[in-house]
C-alpha positions as CSV (number, residue, x, y, z in Angstrom):
1,M,-11.0,18.6,0.3
2,S,-9.3,15.3,1.3
3,R,-9.7,14.4,4.9
4,I,-6.7,12.8,6.7
5,L,-6.4,11.1,10.2
6,I,-3.1,11.3,12.0
7,V,-2.6,8.8,14.8
8,E,0.6,9.9,16.6
9,D,1.3,10.1,20.3
10,E,4.2,12.7,20.0
11,V,2.2,15.9,20.0
12,A,4.9,18.0,18.4
13,I,5.4,15.7,15.5
14,A,1.6,15.3,15.0
15,D,1.2,19.1,15.0
16,L,4.0,19.6,12.5
17,E,2.5,17.0,10.1
18,K,-0.9,18.7,10.4
19,D,0.5,22.2,9.7
20,Y,2.3,21.1,6.5
21,L,-0.7,19.0,5.3
22,E,-3.2,21.9,6.0
23,L,-0.9,24.3,4.1
24,S,-1.3,21.9,1.2
25,G,-5.0,22.1,1.3
26,F,-5.9,19.0,3.4
27,E,-8.4,18.7,6.3
28,V,-6.5,17.0,9.1
29,E,-7.6,15.4,12.4
30,I,-5.3,14.1,15.1
31,E,-5.6,11.4,17.7
32,N,-2.8,10.8,20.2
33,D,-4.1,7.6,21.6
34,G,-4.2,4.3,19.6
35,R,-7.6,3.1,20.8
36,R,-9.3,6.4,20.0
37,G,-7.5,6.6,16.7
38,L,-8.7,3.0,15.8
39,D,-12.3,3.9,16.8
40,R,-12.4,7.0,14.6
41,A,-10.7,5.2,11.7
42,L,-13.3,2.5,11.6
43,K,-16.4,4.7,12.3
44,E,-15.6,7.9,10.3
45,D,-14.7,8.5,6.6
46,F,-11.2,9.6,5.9
47,D,-9.3,9.7,2.6
48,L,-5.9,8.6,4.1
49,Y,-4.4,7.5,7.4
50,I,-1.0,8.3,8.9
51,L,-0.2,5.9,11.7
52,D,2.7,5.9,14.1
53,L,3.8,2.4,15.2
54,M,4.4,2.9,18.9
55,L,1.1,4.1,20.4
56,P,-0.5,3.8,23.8
57,E,-3.4,1.3,24.1
58,V,-3.3,0.0,20.5
59,D,-0.2,0.0,18.3
60,G,-0.1,1.1,14.7
61,F,0.2,-2.5,13.4
62,E,-3.2,-3.4,14.9
63,I,-4.8,-0.2,13.7
64,C,-3.5,-0.9,10.2
65,R,-4.7,-4.5,10.3
66,Q,-8.3,-3.5,11.3
67,I,-8.5,-0.7,8.8
68,R,-7.4,-2.9,6.0
69,E,-10.0,-5.6,6.9
70,N,-12.7,-3.0,6.4
71,K,-11.4,-0.4,3.9
72,N,-9.0,0.1,0.9
73,T,-8.2,3.7,2.0
74,P,-4.4,4.5,1.7
75,I,-2.4,3.9,4.9
76,L,1.1,5.5,5.6
77,M,3.0,4.1,8.5
78,V,5.5,6.3,10.3
79,S,8.1,5.1,12.8
80,A,11.5,5.8,14.3
81,K,12.2,2.1,14.0
82,K,14.4,1.5,11.0
83,D,14.5,-2.3,11.1
84,D,13.4,-4.0,7.9
85,I,11.3,-6.5,9.9
86,D,9.0,-3.6,11.0
87,K,8.7,-2.4,7.4
88,I,7.9,-5.9,6.2
89,R,5.3,-6.4,8.9
90,G,3.6,-3.1,8.3
91,L,3.5,-3.6,4.5
92,G,2.4,-7.2,5.0
93,L,-0.6,-6.0,7.0
94,G,-1.7,-3.8,4.1
95,A,0.0,-0.5,4.6
96,D,0.7,1.4,1.3
97,D,3.9,3.1,2.5
98,Y,6.4,3.2,5.4
99,V,8.2,6.4,6.3
100,T,11.1,6.4,8.8
101,K,11.7,9.2,11.3
102,P,13.2,11.7,11.1
103,F,11.8,12.7,7.7
104,S,11.2,15.9,5.8
105,P,7.7,17.2,6.2
106,S,7.7,18.1,2.4
107,E,8.5,14.4,1.7
108,L,5.5,13.3,3.8
109,V,3.3,15.7,1.9
110,A,4.6,14.5,-1.5
111,R,3.9,10.9,-0.5
112,V,0.4,11.8,0.7
113,K,-0.4,13.5,-2.5
114,A,0.9,10.6,-4.6
115,H,-1.2,8.0,-2.7
116,L,-4.3,10.1,-2.8
117,A,-4.0,10.8,-6.5
118,R,-3.6,7.1,-7.3
119,Y,-6.5,6.1,-5.1
120,E,-8.8,8.8,-6.6
121,R,-7.9,7.5,-10.1
122,L,-8.8,4.0,-8.9
123,I,-12.2,4.9,-7.5
124,S,-13.1,7.1,-10.4
125,S,-12.1,4.6,-13.1
126,N,-14.7,4.0,-15.9
127,A,-13.1,0.9,-17.3
128,P,-15.3,-1.3,-19.5
129,E,-17.3,-4.1,-17.7
130,N,-15.4,-6.8,-19.6
131,D,-11.9,-5.5,-19.0
132,I,-10.4,-8.9,-18.2
133,V,-6.9,-10.2,-18.2
134,E,-6.5,-14.0,-18.3
135,I,-3.2,-15.9,-18.2
136,R,-2.8,-19.7,-17.5
137,G,-5.6,-20.1,-14.9
138,I,-5.4,-16.5,-13.5
139,R,-8.4,-14.3,-14.3
140,I,-8.1,-10.6,-13.4
141,D,-11.3,-8.5,-13.6
142,K,-9.9,-5.0,-13.7
143,T,-13.3,-3.4,-13.5
144,A,-14.5,-5.3,-10.4
145,R,-10.9,-5.5,-9.1
146,R,-11.3,-9.3,-8.4
147,V,-8.9,-12.1,-9.0
148,W,-9.5,-15.9,-9.5
149,V,-6.8,-18.5,-9.5
150,N,-7.9,-21.8,-11.1
151,G,-11.5,-20.8,-10.4
152,E,-11.0,-19.8,-6.8
153,E,-11.4,-16.2,-5.9
154,K,-8.4,-14.7,-3.9
155,Q,-8.4,-11.4,-1.9
156,F,-5.9,-8.8,-2.8
157,T,-5.0,-5.4,-1.2
158,T,-5.1,-2.4,-3.5
159,K,-1.4,-2.3,-4.2
160,E,-1.1,-6.1,-4.5
161,F,-3.9,-6.0,-7.2
162,D,-2.2,-3.1,-9.0
163,L,1.2,-4.8,-9.0
164,L,-0.2,-8.2,-10.2
165,T,-2.2,-6.6,-13.0
166,F,0.7,-4.5,-14.2
167,L,3.0,-7.5,-14.4
168,A,0.3,-9.7,-16.0
169,E,-0.4,-7.0,-18.7
170,N,3.4,-6.9,-19.5
171,P,4.3,-10.6,-19.6
172,N,7.9,-11.7,-20.3
173,H,9.2,-8.2,-19.6
174,V,11.8,-7.9,-16.8
175,F,11.2,-5.0,-14.5
176,T,13.6,-3.8,-11.8
177,K,12.2,-3.3,-8.3
178,E,12.8,0.5,-8.7
179,E,10.7,0.5,-11.9
180,L,7.9,-1.4,-10.3
181,F,8.0,1.0,-7.3
182,R,7.7,4.0,-9.6
183,E,4.9,2.5,-11.6
184,I,2.7,1.3,-8.7
185,W,3.6,3.9,-6.0
186,D,4.0,6.9,-8.3
187,M,7.3,8.0,-6.7
188,E,11.0,7.3,-6.7
189,S,12.0,4.4,-4.4
190,I,14.7,6.5,-2.7
191,G,16.7,3.3,-2.3
192,D,14.0,1.5,-0.3
193,I,12.8,-1.5,-2.3
194,A,11.4,-3.6,0.6
195,T,7.9,-2.5,-0.4
196,V,8.1,-4.3,-3.7
197,T,9.7,-7.4,-2.2
198,V,7.0,-7.7,0.4
199,H,4.2,-7.3,-2.1
200,I,5.7,-9.8,-4.5
201,K,5.9,-12.3,-1.6
202,K,2.2,-11.7,-0.7
203,I,1.1,-12.1,-4.3
204,R,3.0,-15.3,-4.7
205,E,1.4,-16.8,-1.6
206,K,-2.0,-16.2,-3.3
207,I,-1.3,-17.3,-6.9
208,E,1.5,-19.9,-6.7
209,M,1.1,-23.6,-6.0
210,N,4.7,-23.6,-4.6
211,T,6.2,-20.3,-3.7
212,N,9.7,-21.8,-3.8
213,K,9.2,-22.7,-7.4
214,P,7.0,-19.9,-8.8
215,Q,5.2,-20.6,-12.1
216,Y,4.0,-17.0,-12.7
217,I,6.2,-14.3,-11.2
218,E,9.8,-15.2,-11.8
219,T,12.7,-13.6,-9.9
220,I,15.5,-12.6,-12.3
221,W,18.4,-12.5,-9.8
222,G,20.3,-9.2,-9.7
223,V,17.6,-7.5,-11.9
224,G,14.0,-7.8,-10.8
225,Y,10.9,-9.7,-11.7
226,R,8.9,-10.8,-14.8
227,F,5.5,-12.5,-15.3
228,K,5.9,-15.6,-17.4
229,L,3.4,-16.5,-20.1
């Protein structure tokens, strides 16, 4: 049974989330205080975290940052704040998804299931030891989930690695942001493509010599992105 930690200071919302998730077969713990939530997130083993942004003591951004420094466990951020800057900041800190309040509890459950399924496939993968992708100075070890750029190893989050690998394995193919979202996040984009944009930006910062003139991931204006051979 997958174990989920909800860090949410609005008790009614936390209880509603817990009820729906437990009905779907998950074991759910709740913390209403950011500092206690952060402490448990780092010390205990959970399969997924649901973090509110505005929390007492320690906010969701800081909790996300510290979790991601130590674990690759899926993180969903939840907030009533609809500004793109908050989505961009949360995703940039390593969150896997961002849900805006108010939202349907069934939508939350669907997103949780999708992220857990993908993560479980990731950790149970039995890929060959020599499963390597190499293109013009970029070496991607799919088995060890490590990336080198011109001989220097770079650190990638789970979704950054998945997105880079997918593009590198399908060079010269133009993908829309919606197609990339469905492929990497296993769900429809529902009109929100900020997630893909942020991850492409982060990947470019790690693999490109000049992010203003990318040599690998090219923007096809009005369409999407492609990985150039």
